Residue frames relative to the residue before (quaternion, step in Angstrom):
aa qw qx qy qz dx dy dz
X 1.0000 0.0000 0.0000 0.0000 0.00 0.00 0.00
X 0.1682 -0.7711 0.6080 0.0859 3.53 -1.05 0.80
X 0.2558 -0.7256 0.6142 0.1756 3.55 -1.23 0.48
X 0.1161 -0.7881 0.6040 0.0229 3.54 -0.81 1.08
X 0.1021 -0.7794 0.6167 0.0428 3.55 -0.88 0.97
X 0.0007 -0.7763 0.6288 -0.0442 3.52 -0.80 1.10
X 0.7915 -0.1276 0.0324 0.5968 3.56 -0.03 1.32
X 0.7948 -0.2237 0.1956 0.5292 3.56 -0.74 -1.06
X 0.6073 0.5622 -0.3546 0.4352 3.60 1.25 -0.08
X 0.1284 -0.7796 0.6115 0.0415 3.52 -1.09 0.83
X 0.0707 -0.8062 0.5874 0.0010 3.59 -0.86 0.98
X 0.2968 -0.7054 0.6133 0.1956 3.53 -1.22 0.62
X 0.1346 -0.7840 0.6037 0.0521 3.56 -0.81 1.04
X 0.2381 -0.7942 0.5484 0.1085 3.56 -0.43 1.25
X 0.2233 -0.7557 0.6044 0.1174 3.54 -1.06 0.82
X 0.0280 -0.8398 0.5407 -0.0398 3.56 0.31 1.32
X 0.3422 -0.7319 0.5592 0.1859 3.55 -1.01 0.86
X 0.4012 -0.7471 0.4740 0.2371 3.63 -0.43 1.16
X 0.6360 0.5289 -0.3317 0.4536 3.59 1.03 -0.74
X 0.6568 0.5058 -0.3026 0.4704 3.57 1.00 -0.85
X 0.6400 0.5143 -0.3139 0.4769 3.59 1.00 -0.84
X 0.6413 0.5194 -0.3141 0.4694 3.58 1.01 -0.81
X 0.6391 0.5152 -0.3247 0.4697 3.60 1.01 -0.76
X 0.6162 0.5298 -0.3476 0.4679 3.60 1.04 -0.70
X 0.6612 0.5025 -0.3073 0.4645 3.59 0.89 -0.92
X 0.6519 0.5137 -0.3078 0.4653 3.60 0.97 -0.87
X 0.6606 0.5068 -0.3065 0.4613 3.60 0.93 -0.86
X 0.6656 0.4920 -0.2972 0.4760 3.57 1.07 -0.68
X 0.5770 -0.6240 0.3617 0.3832 3.62 1.22 -0.28
X 0.5560 0.6038 -0.3919 0.4156 3.58 1.18 0.46
X 0.3455 -0.6233 0.6473 0.2703 3.51 -1.33 0.52
X 0.0740 -0.8387 0.5392 -0.0175 3.61 -0.94 0.78
X 0.0997 -0.7167 0.6823 0.1047 3.44 -1.46 0.31
X 0.1785 -0.8127 0.5513 0.0619 3.58 -0.71 1.11
X 0.0687 -0.7402 0.6675 0.0435 3.53 -1.14 0.82
X 0.0919 -0.8211 0.5633 -0.0004 3.56 -0.22 1.34
X 0.0184 -0.7993 0.5989 -0.0454 3.54 -0.57 1.24
X 0.7489 -0.4356 0.2674 0.4217 3.57 -1.24 0.11
X 0.8107 0.2762 -0.1258 0.5007 3.58 0.86 -0.94
X 0.7951 0.1454 -0.0806 0.5832 3.59 1.19 -0.43
X 0.2268 -0.7002 0.6493 0.1915 3.50 -1.35 0.32
X 0.1393 -0.8015 0.5800 0.0429 3.56 -0.68 1.16
X 0.0767 -0.7871 0.6116 0.0222 3.55 -1.02 0.86
X 0.2020 -0.7138 0.6573 0.1328 3.52 -0.98 0.93
X 0.0574 -0.8270 0.5583 -0.0329 3.55 -0.51 1.23
X 0.0070 0.7925 -0.6091 0.0289 3.55 -1.02 0.83
X 0.2125 -0.7425 0.6253 0.1119 3.53 -0.99 0.96
X 0.1480 -0.8607 0.4829 0.0645 3.56 0.51 1.27
X 0.7351 0.4431 -0.2475 0.4495 3.61 0.86 -0.91
X 0.5098 0.6562 -0.4145 0.3710 3.60 1.26 -0.14
X 0.4083 -0.7203 0.5131 0.2263 3.58 -0.94 0.92
X 0.7545 0.3358 -0.1830 0.5334 3.59 0.89 -0.94
X 0.5962 -0.5535 0.4224 0.3997 3.60 -1.21 0.33
X 0.6211 -0.5032 0.4284 0.4213 3.56 -1.26 0.31
X 0.4912 -0.6996 0.4500 0.2585 3.57 -1.05 0.81
X 0.2691 0.7069 -0.5807 0.3011 3.53 0.50 1.32
X 0.0542 0.8510 -0.5126 0.1006 3.60 -0.23 1.23
X 0.5701 -0.5768 0.4709 0.3471 3.53 -1.36 0.38
X 0.3166 -0.7905 0.4970 0.1667 3.59 -0.35 1.24
X 0.6562 0.5335 -0.3177 0.4288 3.63 1.13 -0.49
X 0.6031 0.5747 -0.3699 0.4113 3.59 1.14 -0.40
X 0.4495 -0.7114 0.4671 0.2715 3.62 -0.67 1.05
X 0.5955 0.5788 -0.3573 0.4274 3.59 1.16 -0.47
X 0.6933 0.4398 -0.2620 0.5072 3.59 1.25 -0.32
X 0.2540 0.8121 -0.4953 0.1753 3.60 1.21 0.36
X 0.6334 0.5368 -0.3392 0.4423 3.62 0.96 -0.72
X 0.6418 0.5004 -0.3148 0.4884 3.56 1.04 -0.77
X 0.6589 0.5523 -0.3086 0.4070 3.54 0.86 -1.04
X 0.6809 0.5084 -0.2927 0.4384 3.57 0.95 -0.87
X 0.7250 0.4312 -0.2466 0.4771 3.63 1.17 -0.45
X 0.5902 0.6433 -0.3756 0.3111 3.61 1.09 -0.45
X 0.3686 -0.7220 0.5537 0.1902 3.55 -1.21 0.72
X 0.7882 0.2722 -0.1053 0.5418 3.57 1.10 -0.73
X 0.1336 -0.7580 0.6343 0.0724 3.52 -1.22 0.70
X 0.2119 -0.7694 0.5947 0.0971 3.55 -1.03 0.87
X 0.3963 -0.6707 0.5703 0.2606 3.56 -0.95 0.90
X 0.3885 -0.7745 0.4613 0.1909 3.56 -0.48 1.24
X 0.6406 0.5234 -0.3229 0.4597 3.58 1.21 -0.36
X 0.8045 0.2705 -0.1296 0.5127 3.59 0.86 -0.94
X 0.4433 -0.6917 0.4585 0.3388 3.60 1.15 -0.53
X 0.4497 0.6988 -0.4540 0.3214 3.59 1.25 -0.02
X 0.3206 -0.6777 0.6241 0.2202 3.55 -1.02 0.85
X 0.4425 -0.7624 0.4026 0.2466 3.54 -0.33 1.31
X 0.8555 0.1001 -0.1575 0.4830 3.52 -1.09 0.99
X 0.6559 0.4259 -0.3362 0.5248 3.58 1.12 0.69
X 0.4906 -0.6350 0.4824 0.3512 3.63 -1.20 0.19
X 0.5104 0.6396 -0.4153 0.3973 3.62 1.21 0.44
X 0.0469 -0.7471 0.6576 0.0848 3.53 -1.29 0.44
X 0.2423 -0.7834 0.5684 0.0676 3.51 -1.18 0.72
X 0.0017 -0.7852 0.6191 -0.0087 3.57 -1.11 0.70
X 0.5234 -0.5996 0.4977 0.3448 3.54 -1.25 0.45
X 0.2761 -0.6878 0.6286 0.2357 3.51 -1.34 0.31
X 0.2130 -0.7872 0.5708 0.0954 3.55 -1.09 0.70
X 0.4634 -0.6455 0.5227 0.3088 3.54 -1.25 0.52
X 0.7440 -0.4224 0.2741 0.4392 3.58 -1.28 0.02
X 0.6636 0.4850 -0.2970 0.4860 3.59 1.21 -0.49
X 0.5760 -0.6192 0.3666 0.3879 3.61 1.27 -0.05
X 0.5049 0.6400 -0.4352 0.3823 3.61 1.25 0.12
X 0.5290 -0.6349 0.4676 0.3136 3.54 -1.10 0.77
X 0.3497 -0.7280 0.5526 0.2057 3.58 -0.91 0.95
X 0.3769 -0.7753 0.4573 0.2185 3.64 -0.59 1.07
X 0.7431 0.3940 -0.2194 0.4945 3.63 1.18 -0.36
X 0.7175 0.4191 -0.2282 0.5075 3.59 1.25 0.16
X 0.0064 0.7709 -0.6367 0.0175 3.54 -1.17 0.75
X 0.2943 -0.6921 0.6138 0.2402 3.53 -1.36 0.12
X 0.0977 -0.7815 0.6156 0.0284 3.56 -0.94 0.96
X 0.1122 -0.7635 0.6319 0.0719 3.56 -1.03 0.84
X 0.1780 -0.7520 0.6280 0.0918 3.52 -1.07 0.87
X 0.3318 -0.7379 0.5538 0.1967 3.58 -0.66 1.10
X 0.2270 -0.7887 0.5610 0.1083 3.56 -0.89 0.99
X 0.7058 0.3504 -0.2302 0.5711 3.59 1.31 -0.09
X 0.0270 0.8283 -0.5513 0.0959 3.57 -0.43 1.29
X 0.5763 -0.5536 0.4436 0.4057 3.60 -1.16 0.43
X 0.6216 -0.5944 0.3775 0.3433 3.57 -1.11 0.70
X 0.7202 0.4281 -0.2452 0.4877 3.58 1.14 -0.60
X 0.3718 0.7387 -0.4909 0.2742 3.62 1.25 0.20
X 0.0013 -0.7835 0.6207 -0.0290 3.57 -0.96 0.93
X 0.4500 -0.6497 0.5492 0.2714 3.50 -1.20 0.69
X 0.7000 -0.4241 0.3181 0.4785 3.63 -1.22 0.12
X 0.7690 0.2828 -0.2545 0.5137 3.56 -1.02 0.82
X 0.5147 -0.6737 0.3860 0.3636 3.60 1.29 0.39
X 0.3199 0.7643 -0.4968 0.2581 3.57 1.23 0.48
X 0.4344 -0.6920 0.5018 0.2839 3.62 -0.84 0.91
X 0.5078 -0.6628 0.4732 0.2811 3.55 -1.21 0.63
X 0.1223 0.7354 -0.6638 0.0597 3.54 -1.20 0.76
X 0.6832 -0.4653 0.3557 0.4362 3.56 -1.27 0.22
X 0.6620 0.5186 -0.3145 0.4403 3.60 0.93 -0.89
X 0.6296 0.5212 -0.3312 0.4715 3.58 1.04 -0.73
X 0.6479 0.5129 -0.3092 0.4707 3.60 0.99 -0.86
X 0.6306 0.5214 -0.3363 0.4662 3.61 0.95 -0.82
X 0.6714 0.4982 -0.3038 0.4569 3.62 0.90 -0.88
X 0.6583 0.4981 -0.3100 0.4717 3.58 0.96 -0.88
X 0.6331 0.5300 -0.3263 0.4602 3.61 0.98 -0.82
X 0.6557 0.4985 -0.3064 0.4771 3.60 0.92 -0.91
X 0.6657 0.5008 -0.3021 0.4636 3.62 0.94 -0.86
X 0.6199 0.5297 -0.3390 0.4692 3.61 1.05 -0.73
X 0.6699 0.4918 -0.3076 0.4636 3.60 0.87 -0.89
X 0.6454 0.5069 -0.3160 0.4761 3.59 1.00 -0.78
X 0.6344 0.5231 -0.3270 0.4657 3.59 1.03 -0.77
X 0.6366 0.5223 -0.3298 0.4616 3.63 1.00 -0.74
X 0.7212 0.4289 -0.2416 0.4874 3.59 1.09 -0.62
X 0.8376 0.2777 -0.0909 0.4616 3.60 0.96 -0.81
X 0.8465 0.2232 -0.0957 0.4738 3.61 0.67 -0.99
X 0.5517 -0.6403 0.3799 0.3758 3.60 1.12 -0.48
X 0.1323 -0.7451 0.6507 0.0620 3.51 -1.23 0.70
X 0.3107 -0.7847 0.5136 0.1544 3.58 -0.76 1.08
X 0.2465 -0.7238 0.6275 0.1471 3.55 -1.11 0.83
X 0.1503 -0.8165 0.5557 0.0436 3.58 -0.61 1.14
X 0.8606 -0.1322 0.0367 0.4904 3.55 -0.40 1.29
X 0.7040 0.5248 -0.3261 0.3503 3.50 -1.38 -0.17
X 0.4309 -0.7346 0.4736 0.2246 3.56 -1.08 0.68
X 0.5610 0.6685 -0.3768 0.3105 3.61 1.18 -0.32
X 0.7673 0.2542 -0.1436 0.5710 3.59 0.79 -1.01
X 0.2183 -0.7956 0.5576 0.0914 3.57 -0.69 1.14
X 0.4837 -0.6496 0.4981 0.3099 3.59 -1.00 0.80
X 0.2908 -0.7705 0.5469 0.1505 3.58 -1.15 0.65
X 0.7828 0.2460 -0.1108 0.5608 3.59 1.18 -0.53
X 0.7143 0.4108 -0.3353 0.4567 3.54 -1.37 0.17
X 0.7092 -0.3537 0.3186 0.5200 3.55 -1.12 -0.62
X 0.0737 -0.8478 0.5252 0.0028 3.56 -0.30 1.22
X 0.7150 0.3907 -0.2534 0.5215 3.59 1.19 -0.27
X 0.3486 -0.7158 0.5607 0.2275 3.55 -1.02 0.80
X 0.3045 -0.7259 0.5899 0.1797 3.53 -1.18 0.67
X 0.8235 0.1237 -0.1187 0.5408 3.57 -0.78 0.99
X 0.6829 -0.4671 0.3567 0.4338 3.51 -1.27 -0.45
X 0.4180 -0.6781 0.5414 0.2689 3.54 -1.19 0.59
X 0.3360 -0.7224 0.5685 0.2051 3.57 -1.06 0.77
């Protein structure tokens, strides 16, 4: 990790190893494709052999209360940001525009504000990001990740369709 100071601004520049990130995805059970750029690392992830959809659910739906009480991660449904992490998540779509139930795209920001802290005020490092990424992938497969509001990120599991009009 490097620290960059530009005037009064301070940035943390993460030096993520694409091979190590790929090994994490493989260990979690995902097929992957990595696009490593200067400011972000993007991963297209697919759990091809999985029978059920990934456990990405609508946290606001009362029918998903059991999922909500167990989840470790929440995704802002408008921006795709995984809350309190430098990760963001998006759905993948097929050629017809339908959401793929076994595939997602994850981006890891490699350039963060100098005061960025993980939950519990933990300072950021590459090892912390690797652990959070592994835990997110395990949550998608086993415990669930909640989508909070917004039209951008679509839930893949639980009650995904609304009945009638929303108040």
